[in-house]
DRENLUM-458821 format. One record per atom (N, C-alpha, C, O): residue number from 1; residue in three letters; atom name; x, y, z. Coordinates in steps of 0.2 Angstrom, whole numbers. Example, Ala and Ser with C-alpha at 12.3 -4.5 7.8 and 13.67 -1.06 7.14 Angstrom:
BEGIN
   nr  rest  atom     px     py     pz
    1   ALA     N     66    -28     39
    1   ALA    CA     62    -22     39
    1   ALA     C     66    -16     39
    1   ALA     O     71    -17     42
    2   SER     N     64    -11     35
    2   SER    CA     68     -5     36
    2   SER     C     64      0     39
    2   SER     O     67      6     40
This chain:
BEGIN
   nr  rest  atom     px     py     pz
    1   MET     N    -37     20    136
    1   MET    CA    -31     16    137
    1   MET     C    -25     21    136
    1   MET     O    -24     24    131
    2   THR     N    -21     21    141
    2   THR    CA    -15     25    141
    2   THR     C    -10     22    136
    2   THR     O    -10     16    135
    3   PRO     N     -5     26    134
    3   PRO    CA      0     23    130
    3   PRO     C      4     18    134
    3   PRO     O      6     13    130
    4   GLN     N      5     19    140
    4   GLN    CA      9     14    144
    4   GLN     C      5      7    144
    4   GLN     O      8      2    144
    5   GLN     N     -1      8    145
    5   GLN    CA     -6      2    145
    5   GLN     C     -6     -2    139
    5   GLN     O     -5     -8    138
    6   GLU     N     -6      2    133
    6   GLU    CA     -5     -1    126
    6   GLU     C      1     -4    125
    6   GLU     O      1    -10    123
    7   LYS     N      7     -1    127
    7   LYS    CA     13     -5    127
    7   LYS     C     14    -11    130
    7   LYS     O     16    -16    128
    8   THR     N     11    -11    137
    8   THR    CA     11    -17    141
    8   THR     C      7    -22    138
    8   THR     O      8    -28    137
    9   LEU     N      1    -20    135
    9   LEU    CA     -4    -25    132
    9   LEU     C     -1    -28    126
    9   LEU     O     -1    -34    124
   10   LEU     N      3    -24    122
   10   LEU    CA      6    -27    116
   10   LEU     C     11    -32    117
   10   LEU     O     12    -37    114
   11   GLU     N     15    -31    123
   11   GLU    CA     20    -36    125
   11   GLU     C     17    -42    127
   11   GLU     O     19    -48    125
   12   LYS     N     11    -42    130
   12   LYS    CA      7    -48    132
   12   LYS     C      5    -51    126
   12   LYS     O      5    -58    126
   13   ILE     N      2    -48    121
   13   ILE    CA     -1    -51    115
   13   ILE     C      5    -55    112
   13   ILE     O      3    -60    109
   14   LYS     N     11    -52    111
   14   LYS    CA     16    -55    108
   14   LYS     C     18    -62    111
   14   LYS     O     20    -66    107
   15   SER     N     17    -62    117
   15   SER    CA     18    -69    121
   15   SER     C     12    -73    121
   15   SER     O     13    -79    121
   16   ASP     N      6    -70    121
   16   ASP    CA      0    -74    121
   16   ASP     C     -5    -71    117
   16   ASP     O     -8    -66    120
   17   PRO     N     -7    -73    111
   17   PRO    CA    -12    -69    107
   17   PRO     C    -19    -69    110
   17   PRO     O    -23    -64    107
   18   LYS     N    -20    -73    114
   18   LYS    CA    -27    -72    117
   18   LYS     C    -28    -65    121
   18   LYS     O    -34    -64    122
   19   TYR     N    -23    -62    122
   19   TYR    CA    -24    -55    125
   19   TYR     C    -27    -50    120
   19   TYR     O    -29    -45    122
   20   PHE     N    -27    -52    114
   20   PHE    CA    -30    -48    109
   20   PHE     C    -37    -47    111
   20   PHE     O    -40    -42    109
   21   ALA     N    -40    -51    114
   21   ALA    CA    -47    -50    116
   21   ALA     C    -48    -44    120
   21   ALA     O    -54    -41    120
   22   ILE     N    -43    -42    124
   22   ILE    CA    -44    -35    127
   22   ILE     C    -45    -29    123
   22   ILE     O    -49    -25    123
   23   ILE     N    -41    -30    117
   23   ILE    CA    -41    -24    112
   23   ILE     C    -48    -25    109
   23   ILE     O    -51    -20    108
   24   PHE     N    -50    -31    107
   24   PHE    CA    -57    -32    104
   24   PHE     C    -62    -29    109
   24   PHE     O    -66    -25    106
   25   ASP     N    -62    -31    115
   25   ASP    CA    -68    -28    120
   25   ASP     C    -67    -21    120
   25   ASP     O    -73    -17    121
   26   TYR     N    -61    -18    121
   26   TYR    CA    -61    -11    122
   26   TYR     C    -63     -6    116
   26   TYR     O    -66     -1    116
   27   PHE     N    -61     -9    110
   27   PHE    CA    -61     -5    104
   27   PHE     C    -67     -7     99
   27   PHE     O    -69     -3     94
   28   TYR     N    -70    -12    100
   28   TYR    CA    -75    -15     95
   28   TYR     C    -81    -10     94
   28   TYR     O    -83     -8     89
   29   LYS     N    -84     -7    100
   29   LYS    CA    -90     -3     99
   29   LYS     C    -88      3     95
   29   LYS     O    -92      5     91
   30   PRO     N    -83      7     97
   30   PRO    CA    -82     13     93
   30   PRO     C    -80     12     86
   30   PRO     O    -82     16     81
   31   ILE     N    -76      6     85
   31   ILE    CA    -74      5     78
   31   ILE     C    -80      3     74
   31   ILE     O    -81      5     68
   32   PHE     N    -84     -2     77
   32   PHE    CA    -91     -4     73
   32   PHE     C    -95      2     72
   32   PHE     O    -98      3     67
   33   GLY     N    -96      7     77
   33   GLY    CA   -100     13     76
   33   GLY     C    -97     17     70
   33   GLY     O   -101     19     66
   34   TYR     N    -91     18     70
   34   TYR    CA    -88     22     64
   34   TYR     C    -90     18     58
   34   TYR     O    -92     22     53
   35   ILE     N    -89     12     57
   35   ILE    CA    -90      8     51
   35   ILE     C    -98      9     49
   35   ILE     O    -99     10     44
   36   TYR     N   -102      8     54
   36   TYR    CA   -109      8     53
   36   TYR     C   -111     15     51
   36   TYR     O   -115     15     46
   37   ARG     N   -109     20     54
   37   ARG    CA   -111     26     51
   37   ARG     C   -108     28     44
   37   ARG     O   -111     32     41
   38   ARG     N   -103     25     42
   38   ARG    CA   -100     26     35
   38   ARG     C   -104     22     30
   38   ARG     O   -106     25     25
   39   VAL     N   -106     16     32
   39   VAL    CA   -110     11     27
   39   VAL     C   -117     11     28
   39   VAL     O   -121      9     23
   40   THR     N   -120     13     34
   40   THR    CA   -127     13     36
   40   THR     C   -130      6     34
   40   THR     O   -137      6     33
   41   GLU     N   -127      1     34
   41   GLU    CA   -130     -6     33
   41   GLU     C   -127    -10     39
   41   GLU     O   -121    -12     39
   42   TYR     N   -132    -13     43
   42   TYR    CA   -129    -16     49
   42   TYR     C   -125    -23     47
   42   TYR     O   -120    -23     50
   43   ASP     N   -128    -27     43
   43   ASP    CA   -124    -33     41
   43   ASP     C   -117    -32     38
   43   ASP     O   -113    -35     39
   44   VAL     N   -117    -27     34
   44   VAL    CA   -111    -25     30
   44   VAL     C   -106    -22     35
   44   VAL     O   -100    -24     35
   45   ALA     N   -109    -18     40
   45   ALA    CA   -104    -15     45
   45   ALA     C   -101    -21     50
   45   ALA     O    -96    -21     51
   46   ARG     N   -105    -26     51
   46   ARG    CA   -103    -31     55
   46   ARG     C    -97    -35     52
   46   ARG     O    -92    -37     55
   47   ASP     N    -98    -36     45
   47   ASP    CA    -93    -40     41
   47   ASP     C    -87    -36     41
   47   ASP     O    -81    -39     42
   48   ILE     N    -88    -29     40
   48   ILE    CA    -82    -25     39
   48   ILE     C    -78    -25     46
   48   ILE     O    -72    -25     46
   49   ALA     N    -82    -24     51
   49   ALA    CA    -79    -24     58
   49   ALA     C    -75    -30     60
   49   ALA     O    -70    -30     62
   50   ALA     N    -78    -36     58
   50   ALA    CA    -75    -42     59
   50   ALA     C    -69    -43     55
   50   ALA     O    -64    -45     58
   51   GLU     N    -69    -41     49
   51   GLU    CA    -63    -41     45
   51   GLU     C    -57    -36     48
   51   GLU     O    -51    -38     47
   52   THR     N    -59    -30     50
   52   THR    CA    -55    -26     53
   52   THR     C    -51    -29     59
   52   THR     O    -45    -28     59
   53   PHE     N    -55    -32     63
   53   PHE    CA    -52    -35     69
   53   PHE     C    -48    -41     68
   53   PHE     O    -43    -43     71
   54   LEU     N    -50    -45     63
   54   LEU    CA    -46    -51     60
   54   LEU     C    -39    -48     58
   54   LEU     O    -34    -51     59
   55   LYS     N    -39    -43     54
   55   LYS    CA    -33    -41     51
   55   LYS     C    -29    -38     57
   55   LYS     O    -23    -39     57
   56   GLY     N    -32    -35     61
   56   GLY    CA    -28    -32     67
   56   GLY     C    -25    -38     71
   56   GLY     O    -19    -38     73
   57   PHE     N    -29    -43     72
   57   PHE    CA    -27    -49     76
   57   PHE     C    -21    -52     72
   57   PHE     O    -16    -54     75
   58   LEU     N    -21    -53     65
   58   LEU    CA    -16    -56     62
   58   LEU     C    -10    -52     61
   58   LEU     O     -4    -55     60
   59   LYS     N    -10    -45     62
   59   LYS    CA     -5    -41     61
   59   LYS     C     -2    -38     67
   59   LYS     O      3    -34     67
   60   ILE     N     -5    -40     73
   60   ILE    CA     -4    -36     79
   60   ILE     C      4    -38     81
   60   ILE     O      7    -35     85
   61   GLY     N      6    -44     79
   61   GLY    CA     13    -46     81
   61   GLY     C     18    -42     78
   61   GLY     O     24    -42     81
   62   SER     N     16    -39     72
   62   SER    CA     21    -35     69
   62   SER     C     20    -27     70
   62   SER     O     24    -23     68
   63   PHE     N     15    -26     75
   63   PHE    CA     14    -19     76
   63   PHE     C     19    -16     81
   63   PHE     O     21    -19     86
   64   GLN     N     23    -11     79
   64   GLN    CA     28     -8     82
   64   GLN     C     26     -1     85
   64   GLN     O     23      3     82
   65   TRP     N     27     -1     92
   65   TRP    CA     25      5     95
   65   TRP     C     29     11     93
   65   TRP     O     35     11     95
   66   LYS     N     26     16     90
   66   LYS    CA     30     22     88
   66   LYS     C     26     28     89
   66   LYS     O     26     33     86
   67   GLY     N     22     28     95
   67   GLY    CA     18     34     97
   67   GLY     C     11     34     93
   67   GLY     O      7     38     95
   68   ILE     N     10     29     89
   68   ILE    CA      3     29     86
   68   ILE     C     -1     24     90
   68   ILE     O      1     18     92
   69   SER     N     -6     26     92
   69   SER    CA    -11     22     97
   69   SER     C    -14     16     93
   69   SER     O    -14     16     87
   70   ILE     N    -16     11     97
   70   ILE    CA    -19      5     94
   70   ILE     C    -26      8     91
   70   ILE     O    -28      5     86
   71   SER     N    -29     13     94
   71   SER    CA    -35     15     92
   71   SER     C    -34     18     85
   71   SER     O    -38     17     80
   72   ALA     N    -29     22     84
   72   ALA    CA    -28     25     77
   72   ALA     C    -26     20     72
   72   ALA     O    -28     20     66
   73   TRP     N    -22     15     74
   73   TRP    CA    -21      9     70
   73   TRP     C    -27      6     67
   73   TRP     O    -28      4     62
   74   LEU     N    -32      4     72
   74   LEU    CA    -38      1     70
   74   LEU     C    -42      5     66
   74   LEU     O    -46      2     61
   75   TYR     N    -43     11     68
   75   TYR    CA    -47     16     63
   75   TYR     C    -44     16     56
   75   TYR     O    -48     16     51
   76   LYS     N    -37     16     56
   76   LYS    CA    -34     16     49
   76   LYS     C    -36      9     45
   76   LYS     O    -38     10     39
   77   ILE     N    -36      4     49
   77   ILE    CA    -38     -3     45
   77   ILE     C    -45     -2     44
   77   ILE     O    -47     -4     38
   78   ALA     N    -50      0     48
   78   ALA    CA    -57      1     47
   78   ALA     C    -58      5     41
   78   ALA     O    -62      4     37
   79   THR     N    -55     11     41
   79   THR    CA    -55     16     35
   79   THR     C    -53     12     28
   79   THR     O    -57     13     23
   80   ASN     N    -48      9     28
   80   ASN    CA    -46      5     22
   80   ASN     C    -51      0     20
   80   ASN     O    -53     -1     14
   81   GLU     N    -54     -4     25
   81   GLU    CA    -59     -9     24
   81   GLU     C    -66     -5     21
   81   GLU     O    -69     -8     16
   82   VAL     N    -68      0     24
   82   VAL    CA    -73      4     21
   82   VAL     C    -72      6     14
   82   VAL     O    -77      6     10
   83   ASN     N    -66      9     13
   83   ASN    CA    -65     11      6
   83   ASN     C    -65      5      1
   83   ASN     O    -67      6     -4
   84   TYR     N    -62      0      3
   84   TYR    CA    -62     -6     -1
   84   TYR     C    -70     -8     -2
   84   TYR     O    -71    -10     -8
   85   TYR     N    -74     -8      3
   85   TYR    CA    -81     -9      2
   85   TYR     C    -84     -5     -4
   85   TYR     O    -88     -7     -8
   86   PHE     N    -83      2     -3
   86   PHE    CA    -86      7     -7
   86   PHE     C    -83      6    -15
   86   PHE     O    -86      7    -19
   87   ARG     N    -77      4    -15
   87   ARG    CA    -74      3    -22
   87   ARG     C    -77     -3    -25
   87   ARG     O    -78     -3    -31
   88   LYS     N    -78     -8    -21
   88   LYS    CA    -81    -15    -24
   88   LYS     C    -88    -15    -24
   88   LYS     O    -91    -19    -28
   89   ARG     N    -91    -11    -20
   89   ARG    CA    -99    -11    -19
   89   ARG     C   -101    -17    -16
   89   ARG     O   -108    -18    -16
   90   ARG     N    -97    -22    -16
   90   ARG    CA    -99    -29    -13
   90   ARG     C    -94    -31     -8
   90   ARG     O    -88    -32    -11
   91   TYR     N    -95    -31     -2
   91   TYR    CA    -90    -33      3
   91   TYR     C    -90    -40      4
   91   TYR     O    -95    -43      6
   92   ARG     N    -84    -44      4
   92   ARG    CA    -84    -51      5
   92   ARG     C    -78    -52     10
   92   ARG     O    -72    -51      8
   93   PRO     N    -79    -53     16
   93   PRO    CA    -73    -55     20
   93   PRO     C    -69    -60     17
   93   PRO     O    -71    -65     15
   94   ILE     N    -62    -59     17
   94   ILE    CA    -57    -63     14
   94   ILE     C    -56    -69     18
   94   ILE     O    -56    -75     15
   95   ARG     N    -54    -69     24
   95   ARG    CA    -52    -74     28
   95   ARG     C    -56    -76     34
   95   ARG     O    -54    -81     38
   96   LEU     N    -61    -73     35
   96   LEU    CA    -65    -74     42
   96   LEU     C    -67    -81     43
   96   LEU     O    -66    -83     49
   97   GLY     N    -69    -84     38
   97   GLY    CA    -71    -91     39
   97   GLY     C    -66    -96     41
   97   GLY     O    -67   -101     43
   98   SER     N    -60    -94     39
   98   SER    CA    -54    -99     40
   98   SER     C    -51    -98     46
   98   SER     O    -46   -102     48
   99   ILE     N    -52    -93     50
   99   ILE    CA    -49    -92     56
   99   ILE     C    -54    -93     62
   99   ILE     O    -59    -90     63
  100   LEU     N    -53    -99     66
  100   LEU    CA    -57   -101     71
  100   LEU     C    -56    -97     78
  100   LEU     O    -60    -96     82
  101   ASP     N    -50    -94     79
  101   ASP    CA    -48    -91     85
  101   ASP     C    -52    -85     86
  101   ASP     O    -54    -83     92
  102   LEU     N    -54    -82     81
  102   LEU    CA    -58    -75     81
  102   LEU     C    -65    -77     84
  102   LEU     O    -68    -72     88
  103   GLU     N    -68    -83     84
  103   GLU    CA    -74    -84     87
  103   GLU     C    -74    -83     94
  103   GLU     O    -79    -82     97
  104   LEU     N    -68    -84     97
  104   LEU    CA    -68    -83    104
  104   LEU     C    -69    -76    107
  104   LEU     O    -71    -75    112
  105   LEU     N    -68    -71    102
  105   LEU    CA    -68    -64    103
  105   LEU     C    -75    -61    103
  105   LEU     O    -76    -56    105
  106   ILE     N    -79    -65     99
  106   ILE    CA    -86    -62     97
  106   ILE     C    -91    -64    102
  106   ILE     O    -92    -70    102
  107   ASP     N    -95    -60    105
  107   ASP    CA   -100    -62    109
  107   ASP     C   -107    -62    105
  107   ASP     O   -110    -57    104
  108   GLN     N   -109    -68    103
  108   GLN    CA   -114    -69     99
  108   GLN     C   -121    -67    102
  108   GLN     O   -126    -64     99
  109   ASN     N   -121    -67    109
  109   ASN    CA   -128    -66    112
  109   ASN     C   -129    -58    112
  109   ASN     O   -135    -56    112
  110   SER     N   -124    -54    112
  110   SER    CA   -126    -47    112
  110   SER     C   -127    -44    105
  110   SER     O   -129    -39    104
  111   ALA     N   -126    -48    100
  111   ALA    CA   -127    -46     93
  111   ALA     C   -134    -44     91
  111   ALA     O   -136    -39     88
  112   VAL     N   -139    -48     94
  112   VAL    CA   -146    -46     93
  112   VAL     C   -148    -39     96
  112   VAL     O   -151    -35     94
  113   ASP     N   -146    -39    103
  113   ASP    CA   -147    -32    106
  113   ASP     C   -144    -27    103
  113   ASP     O   -146    -21    103
  114   GLU     N   -137    -28    101
  114   GLU    CA   -134    -22     97
  114   GLU     C   -137    -20     91
  114   GLU     O   -138    -14     90
  115   LYS     N   -140    -25     87
  115   LYS    CA   -143    -23     81
  115   LYS     C   -149    -19     82
  115   LYS     O   -151    -14     79
  116   ALA     N   -153    -21     87
  116   ALA    CA   -160    -18     89
  116   ALA     C   -158    -11     91
  116   ALA     O   -162     -6     89
  117   MET     N   -153    -10     95
  117   MET    CA   -152     -3     98
  117   MET     C   -149      1     92
  117   MET     O   -152      7     92
  118   LEU     N   -145     -1     88
  118   LEU    CA   -143      3     82
  118   LEU     C   -148      5     78
  118   LEU     O   -149     10     75
  119   GLU     N   -153      0     76
  119   GLU    CA   -158      1     71
  119   GLU     C   -163      6     74
  119   GLU     O   -165     11     71
  120   GLU     N   -164      6     81
  120   GLU    CA   -169     11     84
  120   GLU     C   -166     18     84
  120   GLU     O   -169     23     83
  121   GLU     N   -159     18     85
  121   GLU    CA   -156     25     85
  121   GLU     C   -156     28     78
  121   GLU     O   -157     34     78
  122   VAL     N   -155     24     73
  122   VAL    CA   -155     27     66
  122   VAL     C   -162     29     64
  122   VAL     O   -163     34     61
  123   LYS     N   -167     25     66
  123   LYS    CA   -174     27     65
  123   LYS     C   -176     34     68
  123   LYS     O   -179     38     65
  124   LYS     N   -173     35     74
  124   LYS    CA   -175     41     77
  124   LYS     C   -171     47     74
  124   LYS     O   -173     53     76
  125   GLN     N   -166     46     70
  125   GLN    CA   -162     52     68
  125   GLN     C   -163     52     60
  125   GLN     O   -158     50     56
  126   GLU     N   -168     55     58
  126   GLU    CA   -169     56     51
  126   GLU     C   -164     60     48
  126   GLU     O   -162     59     42
  127   ASP     N   -162     65     52
  127   ASP    CA   -157     70     49
  127   ASP     C   -151     66     48
  127   ASP     O   -147     68     43
  128   PHE     N   -149     62     52
  128   PHE    CA   -143     58     51
  128   PHE     C   -143     54     45
  128   PHE     O   -138     54     41
  129   MET     N   -149     51     43
  129   MET    CA   -150     47     37
  129   MET     C   -149     52     31
  129   MET     O   -146     50     26
  130   LEU     N   -152     58     31
  130   LEU    CA   -151     62     26
  130   LEU     C   -144     64     25
  130   LEU     O   -141     64     19
  131   ILE     N   -141     66     30
  131   ILE    CA   -134     68     30
  131   ILE     C   -129     62     27
  131   ILE     O   -125     63     23
  132   SER     N   -131     56     30
  132   SER    CA   -127     50     28
  132   SER     C   -128     49     21
  132   SER     O   -123     47     17
  133   LYS     N   -134     49     18
  133   LYS    CA   -135     48     11
  133   LYS     C   -131     53      7
  133   LYS     O   -128     52      2
  134   LYS     N   -132     60      9
  134   LYS    CA   -128     65      5
  134   LYS     C   -121     64      6
  134   LYS     O   -117     65      1
  135   LEU     N   -118     62     12
  135   LEU    CA   -111     61     13
  135   LEU     C   -109     55      8
  135   LEU     O   -103     56      5
  136   LYS     N   -113     50      7
  136   LYS    CA   -111     45      2
  136   LYS     C   -110     47     -5
  136   LYS     O   -106     44     -9
  137   SER     N   -113     53     -7
  137   SER    CA   -113     55    -13
  137   SER     C   -106     59    -15
  137   SER     O   -104     60    -20
  138   LEU     N   -103     61     -9
  138   LEU    CA    -96     64    -10
  138   LEU     C    -91     59    -11
  138   LEU     O    -91     53    -10
  139   ASP     N    -85     62    -14
  139   ASP    CA    -79     58    -14
  139   ASP     C    -77     55     -8
  139   ASP     O    -78     58     -3
  140   THR     N    -74     49     -8
  140   THR    CA    -72     46     -2
  140   THR     C    -67     50      2
  140   THR     O    -68     49      8
  141   LYS     N    -63     54     -1
  141   LYS    CA    -58     58      3
  141   LYS     C    -62     63      8
  141   LYS     O    -60     64     13
  142   TYR     N    -68     65      6
  142   TYR    CA    -72     69     10
  142   TYR     C    -76     65     15
  142   TYR     O    -77     68     21
  143   GLN     N    -78     60     13
  143   GLN    CA    -82     55     18
  143   GLN     C    -78     53     24
  143   GLN     O    -80     54     29
  144   GLU     N    -72     52     22
  144   GLU    CA    -67     49     28
  144   GLU     C    -66     55     33
  144   GLU     O    -67     54     39
  145   VAL     N    -64     61     31
  145   VAL    CA    -63     66     36
  145   VAL     C    -69     68     39
  145   VAL     O    -68     70     45
  146   ILE     N    -74     69     36
  146   ILE    CA    -81     71     39
  146   ILE     C    -83     66     44
  146   ILE     O    -85     68     50
  147   ALA     N    -83     60     42
  147   ALA    CA    -85     54     47
  147   ALA     C    -80     54     53
  147   ALA     O    -83     54     59
  148   LEU     N    -74     54     52
  148   LEU    CA    -69     54     58
  148   LEU     C    -70     60     62
  148   LEU     O    -70     60     68
  149   ARG     N    -71     66     59
  149   ARG    CA    -71     72     63
  149   ARG     C    -78     73     67
  149   ARG     O    -78     74     73
  150   TYR     N    -83     72     64
  150   TYR    CA    -90     73     67
  150   TYR     C    -94     67     69
  150   TYR     O    -98     68     74
  151   PHE     N    -92     61     67
  151   PHE    CA    -96     55     70
  151   PHE     C    -91     52     75
  151   PHE     O    -94     49     80
  152   GLU     N    -85     52     74
  152   GLU    CA    -80     49     79
  152   GLU     C    -77     54     83
  152   GLU     O    -73     52     88
  153   ASN     N    -78     61     83
  153   ASN    CA    -75     66     87
  153   ASN     C    -68     66     87
  153   ASN     O    -65     67     92
  154   LYS     N    -64     64     82
  154   LYS    CA    -57     64     81
  154   LYS     C    -55     71     80
  154   LYS     O    -58     75     76
  155   ASN     N    -49     73     82
  155   ASN    CA    -46     80     81
  155   ASN     C    -42     79     74
  155   ASN     O    -41     74     72
  156   ILE     N    -40     85     72
  156   ILE    CA    -36     85     66
  156   ILE     C    -30     81     66
  156   ILE     O    -29     77     61
  157   ALA     N    -26     81     71
  157   ALA    CA    -20     77     72
  157   ALA     C    -22     70     71
  157   ALA     O    -18     66     68
  158   GLU     N    -27     68     75
  158   GLU    CA    -29     61     75
  158   GLU     C    -31     58     68
  158   GLU     O    -29     53     66
  159   ILE     N    -35     63     64
  159   ILE    CA    -37     61     58
  159   ILE     C    -31     61     53
  159   ILE     O    -30     56     49
  160   ALA     N    -26     65     54
  160   ALA    CA    -20     65     50
  160   ALA     C    -16     59     51
  160   ALA     O    -14     56     46
  161   LEU     N    -16     57     57
  161   LEU    CA    -12     51     59
  161   LEU     C    -16     44     56
  161   LEU     O    -13     40     53
  162   ILE     N    -22     44     56
  162   ILE    CA    -26     38     54
  162   ILE     C    -26     38     46
  162   ILE     O    -25     33     43
  163   LEU     N    -26     44     43
  163   LEU    CA    -26     44     35
  163   LEU     C    -20     45     32
  163   LEU     O    -19     44     26
  164   GLY     N    -15     46     37
  164   GLY    CA     -8     47     34
  164   GLY     C     -7     53     29
  164   GLY     O     -3     53     25
  165   LYS     N    -10     58     31
  165   LYS    CA    -10     65     27
  165   LYS     C     -8     70     32
  165   LYS     O     -9     70     38
  166   PRO     N     -5     76     29
  166   PRO    CA     -3     82     33
  166   PRO     C    -10     85     36
  166   PRO     O    -15     85     34
  167   ASN     N     -9     88     42
  167   ASN    CA    -14     92     45
  167   ASN     C    -17     97     41
  167   ASN     O    -24     97     41
  168   GLY     N    -13    101     37
  168   GLY    CA    -16    106     32
  168   GLY     C    -21    103     27
  168   GLY     O    -26    105     25
  169   THR     N    -19     97     25
  169   THR    CA    -23     93     20
  169   THR     C    -30     91     23
  169   THR     O    -35     92     20
  170   ILE     N    -29     89     29
  170   ILE    CA    -36     87     33
  170   ILE     C    -40     93     33
  170   ILE     O    -46     92     32
  171   LYS     N    -37     98     36
  171   LYS    CA    -41    105     36
  171   LYS     C    -45    107     30
  171   LYS     O    -50    108     30
  172   SER     N    -41    106     24
  172   SER    CA    -43    108     18
  172   SER     C    -49    103     16
  172   SER     O    -54    106     13
  173   LEU     N    -48     97     17
  173   LEU    CA    -53     92     15
  173   LEU     C    -59     93     19
  173   LEU     O    -65     92     16
  174   LEU     N    -58     94     25
  174   LEU    CA    -64     96     29
  174   LEU     C    -68    102     27
  174   LEU     O    -74    101     26
  175   SER     N    -65    107     25
  175   SER    CA    -68    113     23
  175   SER     C    -72    112     17
  175   SER     O    -77    114     16
  176   ARG     N    -68    109     12
  176   ARG    CA    -71    108      5
  176   ARG     C    -77    103      6
  176   ARG     O    -82    104      3
  177   GLY     N    -76     98     10
  177   GLY    CA    -81     92     10
  177   GLY     C    -87     95     14
  177   GLY     O    -93     93     12
  178   LEU     N    -86     99     19
  178   LEU    CA    -92    102     22
  178   LEU     C    -96    107     17
  178   LEU     O   -102    107     17
  179   GLU     N    -92    110     13
  179   GLU    CA    -96    115      9
  179   GLU     C   -100    111      3
  179   GLU     O   -105    112      2
  180   LYS     N    -97    105      1
  180   LYS    CA   -100    101     -4
  180   LYS     C   -106     98     -1
  180   LYS     O   -111     97     -4
  181   LEU     N   -105     96      6
  181   LEU    CA   -111     93      9
  181   LEU     C   -117     98     10
  181   LEU     O   -123     96      9
  182   ARG     N   -115    104     12
  182   ARG    CA   -120    109     13
  182   ARG     C   -124    110      6
  182   ARG     O   -130    111      6
  183   ILE     N   -120    110      1
  183   ILE    CA   -124    111     -6
  183   ILE     C   -128    105     -7
  183   ILE     O   -134    106    -10
  184   GLU     N   -126     99     -6
  184   GLU    CA   -130     93     -7
  184   GLU     C   -136     93     -3
  184   GLU     O   -142     92     -6
  185   ILE     N   -136     95      3
  185   ILE    CA   -142     95      8
  185   ILE     C   -146    101      5
  185   ILE     O   -152    100      5
  186   PHE     N   -144    107      4
  186   PHE    CA   -148    112      2
  186   PHE     C   -152    111     -5
  186   PHE     O   -157    113     -5
  187   LEU     N   -149    107     -9
  187   LEU    CA   -152    105    -15
  187   LEU     C   -158    100    -15
  187   LEU     O   -162     99    -19
  188   THR     N   -158     97     -9
  188   THR    CA   -163     92     -7
  188   THR     C   -170     95     -7
  188   THR     O   -175     92     -6
């Protein structure tokens, strides 16, 4: 989605919130995938993704276009939700049950197919599971940058924007995080 398309879409959403469905359809899979790769539990990932998009839906009216893409904004919300999950170790969506409008955005028929596809993919990638397990043992600051860089293919500038940190800090966190991850894997 180009910046101009995002600006136009944001204007439409402010006059009719149902246009948020376009954002949901366009960004759900990559955001869900990012969350799933971070938490590696399907049901928890679905809850966190739902909460991410609910928060996006509730706050989209106040989103101001300042050169930050909707994608970066949603990844930031998702990152905060994943961090909240890891801090609490038990994730409970706060408002999902009370908002009926979100039900219009979720395609329940594809949930079973999506779950089967993701479970099969993870089973085939034993290395991914080992790395993911070791990644979870690292500090959250390292988990974030490694997941965004290597699982989501974000560049340094995008990661800095999502996490609200300088580029140099992101490079440093990546370097240190990868070294710590190598040591964890080597010790296995």
